Backbone as CSV, one residue per row, in Angstrom:
resi,resn,N_x,N_y,N_z,CA_x,CA_y,CA_z,C_x,C_y,C_z
1,MET,-34.977,-8.712,25.544,-36.455,-9.191,25.913,-37.094,-8.224,26.177
2,THR,-38.007,-7.992,25.817,-39.757,-7.145,25.790,-40.639,-8.215,27.080
3,ILE,-40.979,-7.226,28.027,-42.030,-7.479,28.564,-43.404,-6.721,28.251
4,SER,-44.172,-7.678,28.474,-45.666,-7.271,27.995,-46.231,-6.384,28.885
5,TRP,-46.533,-4.937,28.783,-47.020,-4.509,29.963,-48.945,-4.619,29.524
6,ARG,-49.242,-4.754,30.718,-50.004,-4.761,31.033,-51.521,-3.816,30.189
7,PRO,-51.156,-2.098,30.401,-52.057,-1.591,29.341,-51.783,-1.910,27.747
8,ASP,-50.782,-2.150,27.855,-50.362,-2.229,26.110,-51.473,-3.779,25.533
9,ARG,-51.494,-4.538,26.313,-52.674,-5.621,26.262,-54.008,-4.978,26.130
10,GLY,-54.215,-4.094,26.937,-55.865,-3.463,27.197,-55.654,-2.785,25.811
11,ILE,-55.029,-1.990,25.377,-55.268,-1.252,24.444,-54.930,-2.030,22.800
12,ARG,-54.210,-3.019,22.803,-54.494,-4.354,21.957,-55.789,-4.783,21.648
13,ARG,-56.020,-4.954,22.963,-57.698,-5.765,22.686,-58.935,-4.516,22.452
14,THR,-58.825,-3.513,22.669,-59.460,-2.394,22.464,-59.451,-2.051,20.914
15,VAL,-58.527,-2.058,20.103,-57.837,-1.915,18.915,-58.560,-3.069,18.191
16,LEU,-58.406,-4.360,18.654,-59.029,-5.501,17.671,-60.417,-5.554,17.643
17,ALA,-61.029,-5.203,19.282,-62.490,-5.367,19.148,-63.273,-4.369,18.500
18,LEU,-62.818,-3.047,18.159,-63.019,-1.660,17.453,-63.308,-2.207,15.819
19,GLY,-62.166,-2.367,15.635,-61.607,-3.216,14.392,-62.868,-4.405,13.538
20,ALA,-62.527,-5.462,14.719,-63.910,-6.575,14.106,-65.289,-5.868,14.326
21,ALA,-65.359,-4.570,15.529,-66.989,-4.952,15.143,-66.846,-3.637,14.038
22,GLY,-66.342,-2.898,13.644,-66.554,-2.102,12.481,-66.352,-2.863,11.215
23,LEU,-65.943,-4.214,10.767,-65.566,-4.935,9.609,-67.224,-5.849,9.860
24,ALA,-67.611,-5.571,10.976,-68.884,-6.831,11.103,-70.114,-5.766,10.904
25,VAL,-69.699,-4.328,11.054,-70.961,-3.739,10.576,-70.636,-2.951,9.144
26,ILE,-69.160,-2.970,8.364,-69.258,-2.515,7.245,-70.323,-4.275,6.122
27,ALA,-70.141,-5.331,7.014,-70.562,-6.552,6.112,-71.993,-6.577,6.203
28,SER,-72.288,-6.464,7.513,-73.872,-6.474,7.826,-74.166,-4.746,6.507
29,GLY,-73.676,-3.909,6.338,-74.186,-2.623,5.840,-74.081,-2.993,4.220
30,ALA,-73.097,-3.767,3.975,-72.932,-4.340,2.557,-73.957,-5.178,1.919
31,LEU,-74.677,-6.398,2.855,-75.786,-7.176,2.613,-76.862,-6.209,2.866
32,LEU,-77.065,-5.273,3.919,-78.766,-4.936,4.050,-78.741,-3.242,2.668
33,GLU,-77.733,-2.866,2.282,-76.960,-2.522,1.394,-77.277,-0.910,1.929
34,ALA,-77.286,-0.721,3.025,-77.306,0.703,3.993,-76.355,1.178,3.758
35,LEU,-75.746,2.869,3.224,-74.849,3.037,3.495,-74.910,3.971,4.628
36,TRP,-75.739,4.051,5.592,-75.130,4.718,6.745,-74.137,3.784,7.955
37,LEU,-75.084,2.453,7.310,-74.022,1.189,8.358,-72.847,0.958,7.605
38,LEU,-72.583,1.260,6.279,-71.092,1.139,5.680,-70.220,2.326,6.747
39,GLY,-70.703,3.490,6.260,-70.171,4.668,6.869,-69.992,4.545,8.448
40,LEU,-70.766,3.306,9.028,-70.574,3.627,10.750,-69.393,2.986,10.872
41,GLY,-69.342,1.738,10.009,-68.344,0.572,10.382,-66.955,1.071,9.722
42,VAL,-66.986,1.600,8.462,-65.768,2.421,7.964,-64.937,3.533,9.261
43,TRP,-65.924,4.375,9.710,-65.366,5.195,10.914,-65.017,4.332,11.865
44,ALA,-65.503,3.453,12.297,-64.807,2.420,13.352,-63.472,2.049,13.219
45,VAL,-63.455,1.369,11.991,-62.184,0.901,11.389,-60.959,1.728,11.380
46,ILE,-61.263,3.204,10.897,-60.796,4.343,11.229,-60.095,4.994,12.284
47,ALA,-61.203,4.549,13.334,-61.053,4.652,15.005,-59.848,3.981,15.469
48,ALA,-60.067,2.638,15.104,-59.021,1.559,15.423,-57.608,1.493,14.675
49,MET,-57.297,2.244,13.735,-56.418,2.341,13.130,-55.531,3.327,13.916
50,VAL,-56.617,5.013,14.046,-55.735,5.812,14.953,-55.260,5.443,16.204
51,ILE,-55.978,4.689,16.733,-55.636,4.409,18.145,-54.289,4.047,17.982
52,GLU,-54.239,2.711,17.183,-53.169,1.981,17.189,-51.730,2.737,16.546
53,LEU,-52.137,3.926,15.701,-50.899,4.834,15.501,-50.450,5.594,16.567
54,VAL,-51.478,6.278,17.276,-51.086,7.304,18.133,-50.575,6.208,19.639
55,TYR,-51.029,5.582,19.697,-50.935,4.905,20.756,-49.488,4.017,20.644
56,ARG,-49.000,3.361,19.591,-47.796,2.589,19.362,-46.592,3.735,19.290
57,PRO,-45.481,3.732,19.897,-44.626,4.628,19.319,-43.993,5.089,17.879
């Protein structure tokens, strides 16, 4: 049985928020046909993935 440690919840929440924000920015960039928004959204999703990969053992 594993116990959910408090910082794990914070990191998980941060990763989900960053990923969701990145996807929203990607969607708005696609609708507005703005490449800089697409790039910003992609980098936000990449950052969320890197945080998840580095933080999880």
